[in-house]
C-alpha positions in Angstrom: -25.5 1.7 14.0 -27.2 3.5 11.1 -25.3 6.7 12.0 -21.9 5.1 11.9 -19.7 4.6 8.8 -19.0 0.9 9.0 -18.0 0.5 5.4 -14.3 0.2 6.2 -14.8 -2.9 8.4 -14.7 -6.3 6.7 -16.8 -8.7 8.8 -14.6 -11.7 7.8 -11.3 -9.9 7.8 -8.9 -9.8 10.7 -8.0 -6.6 12.4 -4.4 -5.6 12.7 -3.2 -4.3 16.1 -0.3 -1.9 16.6 1.0 -3.2 19.9 3.1 -0.1 20.7 0.1 2.2 20.3 -2.1 -0.2 22.3 0.4 -0.3 25.1 0.7 3.5 25.1 -3.1 4.1 25.5 -4.2 0.9 27.3 -4.9 2.8 30.5 -7.3 5.1 28.6 -9.4 2.4 27.0 -12.8 1.4 28.3 -13.6 -2.3 29.0 -15.1 -2.9 25.6 -12.1 -1.4 23.8 -9.8 -3.5 25.8 -11.7 -6.7 24.9 -11.9 -5.8 21.2 -8.2 -5.0 21.2 -7.4 -8.3 22.9 -9.4 -10.4 20.5 -8.1 -8.5 17.5 -4.5 -9.1 18.7 -5.4 -12.8 19.0 -6.4 -12.9 15.3 -10.1 -13.0 15.6 -12.2 -11.7 12.7 -14.8 -9.0 13.2 -17.6 -11.5 13.0 -15.9 -13.5 15.8 -15.4 -10.4 17.9 -19.1 -9.6 17.6 -20.0 -13.1 18.6 -17.8 -13.5 21.7 -18.2 -10.1 23.3 -21.6 -9.9 25.0 -21.9 -6.2 24.7 -24.3 -4.6 22.2 -23.0 -4.5 18.6 -23.2 -0.7 18.6 -20.8 -0.5 21.6 -18.4 -2.9 19.9 -18.4 -0.8 16.8 -17.9 2.3 18.9 -14.9 0.6 20.4 -13.6 -0.4 16.9 -13.9 3.2 15.7 -12.2 4.6 18.8 -9.3 2.1 18.5 -9.0 2.9 14.8 -9.0 6.7 15.5 -6.2 6.2 18.2 -4.2 4.2 15.6 -4.4 0.9 17.6 -6.3 -0.9 14.8 -5.2 -0.7 11.2 -7.7 -2.1 8.7 -6.4 -4.1 5.8 -6.2 -2.1 2.5 
């Protein structure tokens, strides 16, 4: 985790999902990315996503970063 720039992620903020971009790349996502996207679309905060997904936090953050890079997740300004 120390090698990742996590400063853009607000632990208590919600994650905005672009449903069109999610649908376009859904087949390319790994299981953790699919879970993160699903919970984010349901309005979960980052803290809640970290609590409910049993994978390691580093894998969840990798998924968040990957989804953000694909344009699936937009972070609040």
